[in-house]
LODRENRO-617566 format. One record per residue (C-alpha): residue number from 1; residue in one letter; x, y, z. Coordinates in Angstrom, 3 decimals. Example, Ala and Ser with C-alpha at 12.3 -4.5 7.8 and 13.67 -1.06 7.14 Angstrom:
BEGIN
<site n="1" res="A" xx="12.300" yy="-4.500" zz="7.800"/>
<site n="2" res="S" xx="13.670" yy="-1.060" zz="7.140"/>
//
This chain:
BEGIN
<site n="1" res="X" xx="-107.752" yy="87.440" zz="105.846"/>
<site n="2" res="X" xx="-108.944" yy="84.096" zz="106.473"/>
<site n="3" res="X" xx="-110.222" yy="83.632" zz="103.431"/>
<site n="4" res="X" xx="-106.696" yy="83.880" zz="102.273"/>
<site n="5" res="X" xx="-105.004" yy="81.379" zz="104.249"/>
<site n="6" res="X" xx="-107.551" yy="78.847" zz="102.872"/>
<site n="7" res="X" xx="-106.583" yy="79.531" zz="99.293"/>
<site n="8" res="X" xx="-102.645" yy="79.152" zz="100.452"/>
<site n="9" res="X" xx="-102.719" yy="76.584" zz="102.609"/>
<site n="10" res="X" xx="-103.332" yy="74.262" zz="99.170"/>
<site n="11" res="X" xx="-106.087" yy="71.707" zz="100.962"/>
<site n="12" res="X" xx="-108.668" yy="70.806" zz="98.858"/>
<site n="13" res="X" xx="-112.165" yy="69.232" zz="99.886"/>
<site n="14" res="X" xx="-114.429" yy="66.388" zz="98.318"/>
<site n="15" res="X" xx="-115.164" yy="66.657" zz="94.934"/>
<site n="16" res="X" xx="-118.050" yy="65.795" zz="92.803"/>
<site n="17" res="X" xx="-117.578" yy="62.549" zz="91.321"/>
<site n="18" res="X" xx="-113.710" yy="61.612" zz="92.825"/>
<site n="19" res="X" xx="-115.717" yy="58.445" zz="94.436"/>
<site n="20" res="X" xx="-115.660" yy="56.148" zz="91.206"/>
<site n="21" res="X" xx="-111.834" yy="57.051" zz="90.732"/>
<site n="22" res="X" xx="-110.937" yy="55.941" zz="94.300"/>
<site n="23" res="X" xx="-113.096" yy="52.880" zz="94.040"/>
<site n="24" res="X" xx="-111.006" yy="52.062" zz="90.723"/>
<site n="25" res="X" xx="-107.708" yy="52.838" zz="92.062"/>
<site n="26" res="X" xx="-108.648" yy="49.811" zz="95.113"/>
<site n="27" res="X" xx="-109.145" yy="47.451" zz="91.776"/>
<site n="28" res="X" xx="-106.284" yy="44.546" zz="91.004"/>
<site n="29" res="X" xx="-104.277" yy="44.980" zz="88.286"/>
<site n="30" res="X" xx="-103.500" yy="41.803" zz="87.894"/>
<site n="31" res="X" xx="-99.518" yy="39.994" zz="88.010"/>
<site n="32" res="X" xx="-96.582" yy="42.012" zz="88.934"/>
<site n="33" res="X" xx="-94.899" yy="42.704" zz="85.504"/>
<site n="34" res="X" xx="-91.024" yy="41.213" zz="85.527"/>
<site n="35" res="X" xx="-88.855" yy="43.506" zz="86.579"/>
<site n="36" res="X" xx="-87.541" yy="44.536" zz="82.964"/>
<site n="37" res="X" xx="-90.918" yy="45.856" zz="82.105"/>
<site n="38" res="X" xx="-91.851" yy="47.955" zz="85.166"/>
<site n="39" res="X" xx="-91.411" yy="51.414" zz="84.439"/>
<site n="40" res="X" xx="-88.403" yy="53.082" zz="86.470"/>
<site n="41" res="X" xx="-86.651" yy="49.777" zz="87.994"/>
<site n="42" res="X" xx="-82.837" yy="49.661" zz="87.862"/>
<site n="43" res="X" xx="-83.216" yy="46.305" zz="85.348"/>
<site n="44" res="X" xx="-85.861" yy="48.009" zz="83.523"/>
<site n="45" res="X" xx="-83.300" yy="50.473" zz="82.930"/>
<site n="46" res="X" xx="-80.108" yy="47.944" zz="82.275"/>
<site n="47" res="X" xx="-82.493" yy="46.204" zz="79.642"/>
<site n="48" res="X" xx="-82.906" yy="49.353" zz="77.461"/>
<site n="49" res="X" xx="-79.553" yy="50.056" zz="77.610"/>
<site n="50" res="X" xx="-78.550" yy="46.309" zz="76.539"/>
<site n="51" res="X" xx="-81.127" yy="47.326" zz="73.605"/>
<site n="52" res="X" xx="-79.609" yy="50.137" zz="72.247"/>
<site n="53" res="X" xx="-76.363" yy="48.449" zz="72.365"/>
<site n="54" res="X" xx="-77.995" yy="45.736" zz="70.564"/>
<site n="55" res="X" xx="-76.547" yy="44.701" zz="66.948"/>
<site n="56" res="X" xx="-76.997" yy="41.785" zz="64.756"/>
<site n="57" res="X" xx="-72.938" yy="40.984" zz="64.015"/>
<site n="58" res="X" xx="-71.457" yy="37.986" zz="62.443"/>
<site n="59" res="X" xx="-70.271" yy="35.514" zz="65.661"/>
<site n="60" res="X" xx="-66.899" yy="34.687" zz="66.026"/>
<site n="61" res="X" xx="-66.165" yy="31.066" zz="64.130"/>
<site n="62" res="X" xx="-65.108" yy="27.958" zz="65.686"/>
<site n="63" res="X" xx="-64.250" yy="24.983" zz="64.215"/>
<site n="64" res="X" xx="-67.293" yy="24.625" zz="62.494"/>
<site n="65" res="X" xx="-68.197" yy="28.180" zz="62.451"/>
<site n="66" res="X" xx="-71.242" yy="29.937" zz="63.781"/>
<site n="67" res="X" xx="-74.056" yy="31.280" zz="62.030"/>
<site n="68" res="X" xx="-74.994" yy="35.160" zz="62.335"/>
<site n="69" res="X" xx="-77.823" yy="35.871" zz="64.939"/>
<site n="70" res="X" xx="-81.371" yy="36.092" zz="63.834"/>
<site n="71" res="X" xx="-84.280" yy="37.749" zz="64.209"/>
<site n="72" res="X" xx="-87.806" yy="35.983" zz="64.553"/>
<site n="73" res="X" xx="-90.608" yy="38.972" zz="64.050"/>
<site n="74" res="X" xx="-94.176" yy="39.317" zz="64.485"/>
<site n="75" res="X" xx="-96.648" yy="38.212" zz="66.861"/>
<site n="76" res="X" xx="-98.069" yy="34.899" zz="65.563"/>
<site n="77" res="X" xx="-94.377" yy="33.868" zz="64.193"/>
<site n="78" res="X" xx="-92.802" yy="34.713" zz="67.670"/>
<site n="79" res="X" xx="-95.446" yy="32.663" zz="69.383"/>
<site n="80" res="X" xx="-94.788" yy="29.473" zz="67.027"/>
<site n="81" res="X" xx="-91.049" yy="29.650" zz="67.370"/>
<site n="82" res="X" xx="-91.587" yy="29.744" zz="70.760"/>
<site n="83" res="X" xx="-93.901" yy="26.593" zz="71.077"/>
<site n="84" res="X" xx="-92.049" yy="24.645" zz="69.002"/>
<site n="85" res="X" xx="-88.834" yy="25.249" zz="70.636"/>
<site n="86" res="X" xx="-86.833" yy="27.348" zz="68.446"/>
<site n="87" res="X" xx="-84.029" yy="28.419" zz="70.744"/>
<site n="88" res="X" xx="-83.678" yy="31.943" zz="71.679"/>
<site n="89" res="X" xx="-81.696" yy="34.387" zz="73.609"/>
<site n="90" res="X" xx="-83.920" yy="37.473" zz="74.247"/>
<site n="91" res="X" xx="-87.805" yy="38.293" zz="73.879"/>
<site n="92" res="X" xx="-87.961" yy="42.060" zz="73.077"/>
<site n="93" res="X" xx="-91.055" yy="43.845" zz="73.588"/>
<site n="94" res="X" xx="-92.269" yy="47.199" zz="72.906"/>
<site n="95" res="X" xx="-93.137" yy="49.972" zz="75.132"/>
<site n="96" res="X" xx="-96.770" yy="50.312" zz="75.827"/>
<site n="97" res="X" xx="-98.255" yy="47.432" zz="73.749"/>
<site n="98" res="X" xx="-101.451" yy="46.185" zz="73.274"/>
<site n="99" res="X" xx="-101.648" yy="43.297" zz="75.576"/>
<site n="100" res="X" xx="-103.471" yy="40.966" zz="73.203"/>
<site n="101" res="X" xx="-103.562" yy="36.622" zz="74.018"/>
<site n="102" res="X" xx="-100.706" yy="36.270" zz="71.822"/>
<site n="103" res="X" xx="-98.492" yy="38.665" zz="73.470"/>
<site n="104" res="X" xx="-99.390" yy="37.109" zz="76.539"/>
<site n="105" res="X" xx="-98.424" yy="33.702" zz="75.417"/>
<site n="106" res="X" xx="-95.114" yy="34.580" zz="73.867"/>
<site n="107" res="X" xx="-94.283" yy="36.032" zz="77.765"/>
<site n="108" res="X" xx="-95.434" yy="33.345" zz="79.173"/>
<site n="109" res="X" xx="-93.707" yy="30.843" zz="77.014"/>
<site n="110" res="X" xx="-90.615" yy="32.952" zz="77.134"/>
<site n="111" res="X" xx="-91.099" yy="32.457" zz="81.496"/>
<site n="112" res="X" xx="-91.972" yy="29.031" zz="81.469"/>
<site n="113" res="X" xx="-88.460" yy="28.140" zz="79.027"/>
<site n="114" res="X" xx="-86.462" yy="29.815" zz="81.448"/>
<site n="115" res="X" xx="-82.678" yy="31.319" zz="79.899"/>
<site n="116" res="X" xx="-84.295" yy="33.723" zz="77.742"/>
<site n="117" res="X" xx="-84.192" yy="37.502" zz="78.725"/>
<site n="118" res="X" xx="-87.466" yy="39.886" zz="78.727"/>
<site n="119" res="X" xx="-86.630" yy="43.111" zz="77.619"/>
<site n="120" res="X" xx="-88.926" yy="46.203" zz="76.668"/>
<site n="121" res="X" xx="-87.842" yy="48.826" zz="74.117"/>
<site n="122" res="X" xx="-89.275" yy="51.869" zz="72.573"/>
<site n="123" res="X" xx="-90.837" yy="51.408" zz="69.181"/>
<site n="124" res="X" xx="-87.616" yy="53.609" zz="67.270"/>
<site n="125" res="X" xx="-85.226" yy="50.379" zz="68.694"/>
<site n="126" res="X" xx="-87.391" yy="47.609" zz="67.267"/>
<site n="127" res="X" xx="-87.721" yy="49.254" zz="63.877"/>
<site n="128" res="X" xx="-83.951" yy="49.994" zz="63.630"/>
<site n="129" res="X" xx="-83.240" yy="46.241" zz="64.826"/>
<site n="130" res="X" xx="-85.687" yy="44.866" zz="62.289"/>
<site n="131" res="X" xx="-84.813" yy="46.865" zz="59.598"/>
<site n="132" res="X" xx="-88.302" yy="48.431" zz="59.537"/>
<site n="133" res="X" xx="-90.304" yy="44.837" zz="59.396"/>
<site n="134" res="X" xx="-93.279" yy="44.544" zz="60.683"/>
<site n="135" res="X" xx="-92.713" yy="43.393" zz="64.381"/>
<site n="136" res="X" xx="-96.068" yy="44.006" zz="65.644"/>
<site n="137" res="X" xx="-94.219" yy="44.832" zz="68.931"/>
<site n="138" res="X" xx="-92.229" yy="41.380" zz="69.540"/>
<site n="139" res="X" xx="-89.199" yy="40.427" zz="68.573"/>
<site n="140" res="X" xx="-87.279" yy="37.156" zz="69.319"/>
<site n="141" res="X" xx="-83.505" yy="37.072" zz="68.907"/>
<site n="142" res="X" xx="-82.156" yy="33.414" zz="67.888"/>
<site n="143" res="X" xx="-78.791" yy="32.589" zz="68.860"/>
<site n="144" res="X" xx="-75.781" yy="31.881" zz="66.309"/>
<site n="145" res="X" xx="-75.699" yy="28.062" zz="65.439"/>
<site n="146" res="X" xx="-72.618" yy="26.368" zz="65.874"/>
<site n="147" res="X" xx="-72.055" yy="24.398" zz="62.566"/>
<site n="148" res="X" xx="-69.719" yy="21.090" zz="63.119"/>
<site n="149" res="X" xx="-66.988" yy="20.280" zz="61.220"/>
<site n="150" res="X" xx="-67.616" yy="17.759" zz="58.481"/>
<site n="151" res="X" xx="-65.010" yy="15.319" zz="60.457"/>
<site n="152" res="X" xx="-66.690" yy="15.400" zz="63.556"/>
<site n="153" res="X" xx="-69.477" yy="13.676" zz="61.819"/>
<site n="154" res="X" xx="-67.621" yy="10.457" zz="60.839"/>
<site n="155" res="X" xx="-65.940" yy="11.007" zz="64.121"/>
<site n="156" res="X" xx="-69.513" yy="10.690" zz="66.043"/>
<site n="157" res="X" xx="-70.272" yy="7.634" zz="63.824"/>
<site n="158" res="X" xx="-66.588" yy="5.845" zz="65.266"/>
<site n="159" res="X" xx="-67.442" yy="6.342" zz="68.153"/>
<site n="160" res="X" xx="-70.329" yy="4.694" zz="68.206"/>
<site n="161" res="X" xx="-69.096" yy="1.937" zz="66.705"/>
<site n="162" res="X" xx="-71.485" yy="1.996" zz="63.435"/>
<site n="163" res="X" xx="-70.752" yy="2.574" zz="59.724"/>
<site n="164" res="X" xx="-71.106" yy="6.616" zz="58.953"/>
<site n="165" res="X" xx="-74.597" yy="7.396" zz="57.745"/>
<site n="166" res="X" xx="-75.103" yy="11.163" zz="56.267"/>
<site n="167" res="X" xx="-76.459" yy="13.183" zz="54.150"/>
<site n="168" res="X" xx="-75.085" yy="16.279" zz="51.928"/>
<site n="169" res="X" xx="-77.115" yy="18.494" zz="50.562"/>
<site n="170" res="X" xx="-76.094" yy="20.384" zz="47.225"/>
<site n="171" res="X" xx="-77.904" yy="23.740" zz="46.025"/>
<site n="172" res="X" xx="-81.043" yy="23.179" zz="48.750"/>
<site n="173" res="X" xx="-81.911" yy="26.733" zz="49.475"/>
<site n="174" res="X" xx="-85.331" yy="26.032" zz="51.387"/>
<site n="175" res="X" xx="-84.526" yy="26.091" zz="55.272"/>
<site n="176" res="X" xx="-87.764" yy="24.063" zz="55.912"/>
<site n="177" res="X" xx="-86.207" yy="21.323" zz="53.666"/>
<site n="178" res="X" xx="-82.916" yy="21.490" zz="55.541"/>
<site n="179" res="X" xx="-85.364" yy="21.132" zz="58.622"/>
<site n="180" res="X" xx="-87.038" yy="18.152" zz="57.064"/>
<site n="181" res="X" xx="-83.937" yy="16.631" zz="56.211"/>
<site n="182" res="X" xx="-82.486" yy="17.172" zz="59.674"/>
<site n="183" res="X" xx="-85.040" yy="15.385" zz="61.303"/>
<site n="184" res="X" xx="-85.480" yy="12.522" zz="58.989"/>
<site n="185" res="X" xx="-81.707" yy="11.991" zz="59.608"/>
<site n="186" res="X" xx="-82.435" yy="11.717" zz="63.536"/>
<site n="187" res="X" xx="-85.768" yy="9.520" zz="63.120"/>
<site n="188" res="X" xx="-83.818" yy="6.599" zz="60.547"/>
<site n="189" res="X" xx="-80.271" yy="7.055" zz="62.867"/>
<site n="190" res="X" xx="-78.007" yy="9.127" zz="60.200"/>
<site n="191" res="X" xx="-75.230" yy="10.951" zz="62.025"/>
<site n="192" res="X" xx="-75.324" yy="14.220" zz="60.573"/>
<site n="193" res="X" xx="-76.125" yy="16.672" zz="57.867"/>
<site n="194" res="X" xx="-73.776" yy="18.736" zz="55.582"/>
<site n="195" res="X" xx="-74.462" yy="21.906" zz="53.950"/>
<site n="196" res="X" xx="-72.264" yy="24.184" zz="51.872"/>
<site n="197" res="X" xx="-71.110" yy="27.538" zz="53.390"/>
<site n="198" res="X" xx="-72.557" yy="29.538" zz="50.186"/>
<site n="199" res="X" xx="-75.992" yy="29.157" zz="48.276"/>
<site n="200" res="X" xx="-77.232" yy="26.841" zz="50.341"/>
<site n="201" res="X" xx="-79.901" yy="26.936" zz="53.448"/>
<site n="202" res="X" xx="-78.500" yy="27.420" zz="56.576"/>
<site n="203" res="X" xx="-80.147" yy="26.689" zz="60.230"/>
<site n="204" res="X" xx="-82.361" yy="29.571" zz="60.919"/>
<site n="205" res="X" xx="-85.200" yy="29.632" zz="62.807"/>
<site n="206" res="X" xx="-87.989" yy="28.147" zz="59.695"/>
<site n="207" res="X" xx="-85.295" yy="24.956" zz="59.800"/>
<site n="208" res="X" xx="-85.258" yy="24.448" zz="63.708"/>
<site n="209" res="X" xx="-89.279" yy="24.760" zz="63.471"/>
<site n="210" res="X" xx="-89.400" yy="22.537" zz="60.987"/>
<site n="211" res="X" xx="-87.048" yy="19.407" zz="62.443"/>
<site n="212" res="X" xx="-89.685" yy="19.704" zz="65.507"/>
<site n="213" res="X" xx="-86.292" yy="19.758" zz="68.007"/>
<site n="214" res="X" xx="-84.442" yy="17.124" zz="66.108"/>
<site n="215" res="X" xx="-81.867" yy="20.035" zz="65.520"/>
<site n="216" res="X" xx="-80.725" yy="19.976" zz="69.162"/>
<site n="217" res="X" xx="-79.420" yy="16.206" zz="68.374"/>
<site n="218" res="X" xx="-78.431" yy="16.186" zz="65.335"/>
<site n="219" res="X" xx="-75.600" yy="17.878" zz="63.700"/>
<site n="220" res="X" xx="-75.285" yy="20.062" zz="61.142"/>
<site n="221" res="X" xx="-71.715" yy="20.984" zz="59.542"/>
<site n="222" res="X" xx="-70.718" yy="23.345" zz="57.536"/>
<site n="223" res="X" xx="-68.270" yy="22.882" zz="54.394"/>
<site n="224" res="X" xx="-66.624" yy="25.395" zz="52.553"/>
<site n="225" res="X" xx="-66.268" yy="23.613" zz="49.812"/>
<site n="226" res="X" xx="-68.872" yy="20.739" zz="49.308"/>
<site n="227" res="X" xx="-66.629" yy="18.969" zz="46.587"/>
<site n="228" res="X" xx="-63.626" yy="18.852" zz="48.116"/>
<site n="229" res="X" xx="-65.717" yy="17.541" zz="51.374"/>
<site n="230" res="X" xx="-66.982" yy="14.679" zz="49.873"/>
<site n="231" res="X" xx="-63.591" yy="13.969" zz="48.544"/>
<site n="232" res="X" xx="-62.092" yy="13.722" zz="51.603"/>
<site n="233" res="X" xx="-65.198" yy="11.172" zz="52.861"/>
<site n="234" res="X" xx="-64.211" yy="9.131" zz="49.755"/>
<site n="235" res="X" xx="-60.329" yy="9.063" zz="51.190"/>
<site n="236" res="X" xx="-61.528" yy="7.873" zz="54.775"/>
<site n="237" res="X" xx="-63.436" yy="4.849" zz="52.773"/>
<site n="238" res="X" xx="-66.684" yy="6.328" zz="53.043"/>
<site n="239" res="X" xx="-69.019" yy="5.719" zz="49.720"/>
<site n="240" res="X" xx="-70.615" yy="8.839" zz="48.230"/>
<site n="241" res="X" xx="-74.004" yy="8.151" zz="46.530"/>
<site n="242" res="X" xx="-75.462" yy="10.793" zz="44.734"/>
<site n="243" res="X" xx="-79.454" yy="10.951" zz="43.699"/>
<site n="244" res="X" xx="-80.482" yy="11.828" zz="40.006"/>
<site n="245" res="X" xx="-83.165" yy="11.414" zz="37.968"/>
<site n="246" res="X" xx="-80.985" yy="10.057" zz="35.247"/>
<site n="247" res="X" xx="-78.891" yy="7.622" zz="38.098"/>
<site n="248" res="X" xx="-77.071" yy="4.779" zz="36.227"/>
<site n="249" res="X" xx="-79.078" yy="2.090" zz="39.036"/>
<site n="250" res="X" xx="-82.539" yy="2.252" zz="40.741"/>
<site n="251" res="X" xx="-82.186" yy="2.421" zz="44.304"/>
<site n="252" res="X" xx="-83.474" yy="-1.141" zz="45.764"/>
<site n="253" res="X" xx="-79.825" yy="-2.217" zz="42.987"/>
<site n="254" res="X" xx="-77.421" yy="-0.165" zz="45.472"/>
<site n="255" res="X" xx="-75.477" yy="-2.444" zz="48.259"/>
<site n="256" res="X" xx="-73.485" yy="0.537" zz="49.343"/>
<site n="257" res="X" xx="-76.293" yy="1.814" zz="51.981"/>
<site n="258" res="X" xx="-75.695" yy="-0.861" zz="54.420"/>
<site n="259" res="X" xx="-71.757" yy="0.580" zz="55.215"/>
<site n="260" res="X" xx="-70.627" yy="3.924" zz="55.361"/>
<site n="261" res="X" xx="-71.934" yy="5.996" zz="52.997"/>
<site n="262" res="X" xx="-72.683" yy="9.520" zz="52.249"/>
<site n="263" res="X" xx="-76.230" yy="10.507" zz="50.513"/>
<site n="264" res="X" xx="-75.679" yy="13.762" zz="48.811"/>
<site n="265" res="X" xx="-79.007" yy="15.481" zz="47.475"/>
<site n="266" res="X" xx="-79.511" yy="18.031" zz="44.861"/>
<site n="267" res="X" xx="-81.724" yy="20.649" zz="44.314"/>
<site n="268" res="X" xx="-85.588" yy="19.989" zz="43.611"/>
<site n="269" res="X" xx="-84.897" yy="22.107" zz="39.869"/>
<site n="270" res="X" xx="-81.456" yy="21.471" zz="39.549"/>
<site n="271" res="X" xx="-80.435" yy="18.061" zz="40.797"/>
<site n="272" res="X" xx="-76.624" yy="18.187" zz="41.470"/>
<site n="273" res="X" xx="-74.526" yy="20.010" zz="40.359"/>
<site n="274" res="X" xx="-71.930" yy="18.764" zz="37.679"/>
<site n="275" res="X" xx="-69.021" yy="18.523" zz="39.923"/>
<site n="276" res="X" xx="-70.450" yy="17.456" zz="42.860"/>
<site n="277" res="X" xx="-72.344" yy="14.431" zz="40.366"/>
<site n="278" res="X" xx="-68.958" yy="13.700" zz="39.088"/>
<site n="279" res="X" xx="-67.422" yy="13.207" zz="42.419"/>
<site n="280" res="X" xx="-70.102" yy="10.607" zz="43.531"/>
<site n="281" res="X" xx="-69.348" yy="7.070" zz="43.366"/>
<site n="282" res="X" xx="-72.685" yy="6.102" zz="42.182"/>
<site n="283" res="X" xx="-75.495" yy="8.138" zz="41.068"/>
<site n="284" res="X" xx="-78.823" yy="6.160" zz="41.762"/>
<site n="285" res="X" xx="-82.423" yy="7.078" zz="40.820"/>
<site n="286" res="X" xx="-85.867" yy="6.375" zz="42.936"/>
<site n="287" res="X" xx="-88.199" yy="4.302" zz="41.146"/>
<site n="288" res="X" xx="-91.288" yy="6.274" zz="40.707"/>
<site n="289" res="X" xx="-93.808" yy="4.851" zz="38.286"/>
<site n="290" res="X" xx="-96.415" yy="7.490" zz="39.218"/>
<site n="291" res="X" xx="-95.220" yy="9.583" zz="36.479"/>
<site n="292" res="X" xx="-93.617" yy="12.270" zz="38.415"/>
<site n="293" res="X" xx="-90.398" yy="14.127" zz="37.635"/>
<site n="294" res="X" xx="-88.886" yy="14.681" zz="40.529"/>
<site n="295" res="X" xx="-89.493" yy="15.139" zz="44.369"/>
<site n="296" res="X" xx="-89.222" yy="17.247" zz="46.962"/>
<site n="297" res="X" xx="-85.435" yy="17.128" zz="48.594"/>
<site n="298" res="X" xx="-86.635" yy="16.431" zz="52.152"/>
<site n="299" res="X" xx="-89.026" yy="13.812" zz="50.581"/>
<site n="300" res="X" xx="-86.260" yy="12.055" zz="49.075"/>
<site n="301" res="X" xx="-84.075" yy="12.500" zz="51.843"/>
<site n="302" res="X" xx="-86.602" yy="10.535" zz="53.831"/>
<site n="303" res="X" xx="-87.068" yy="7.681" zz="51.383"/>
<site n="304" res="X" xx="-83.397" yy="6.957" zz="50.979"/>
<site n="305" res="X" xx="-82.796" yy="7.244" zz="54.614"/>
<site n="306" res="X" xx="-85.834" yy="4.512" zz="55.417"/>
<site n="307" res="X" xx="-84.061" yy="2.093" zz="52.602"/>
<site n="308" res="X" xx="-80.636" yy="2.549" zz="54.506"/>
<site n="309" res="X" xx="-81.953" yy="1.816" zz="58.112"/>
<site n="310" res="X" xx="-84.316" yy="-1.196" zz="56.627"/>
<site n="311" res="X" xx="-81.000" yy="-2.734" zz="55.723"/>
<site n="312" res="X" xx="-78.472" yy="-2.296" zz="58.416"/>
<site n="313" res="X" xx="-81.337" yy="-3.112" zz="60.965"/>
//
């Protein structure tokens, strides 16, 4: 009877080999993870519910309009975007992810920046959010970019008591070129960049990264119709100058750079479109004694903006 009582008590004596398990249990497990990533925590449940509701959708348009939210996916791209200060609203981290060096750096950068939500999500949810891209367990959500209105750029110059110096892009589709041009506009005292609403590069994470942070202080405006926008600038007394390989004059001969001016840059392959070219007051070329047929849009913009800044000084 006594033996039966021992079996029913549920108590066990010491077992061989349990000492090592207890020692491991006493070892430190590193810093406490954020509440959003602790299993069973109320904040984690709220974060997971928010993930399920998350969708990439078009944001409501303001005066200049907004772009759609964008996702940066993959461990290296996410870390690089955070390093470069690309605006971000949420960092999604896959549940049970292999915690390598890049994951740790992404979490640390997001925590240091502040204002970035950390959310843990199951892999199927991240697959859905990114349309099956190879996200490697890290997804960074970039909020919609708030575009200015083309009139805002000229108004900002007037508020500063300066002649407008604006760059308009015609058919430039590479976000890296847009980012480089934004950086040059900022460096040489320009008042902003105008891009068409369709068939043109927008302020994506790639453009933000190439701008090296200058996009935070240099406005980008979006034009529904670039030709009409240029005509509106002309009516306001701003000279419109187009860059073209077959321009009638060389850049050094152009006096208009000293006053209110919009510099229009076309794509590297096709140049200015016909309607935009006909709208320009002047079409000028950059002399290239080395014999190159054309320049990258970002490089061409930098040359013209330097020349404009030199003359205005």
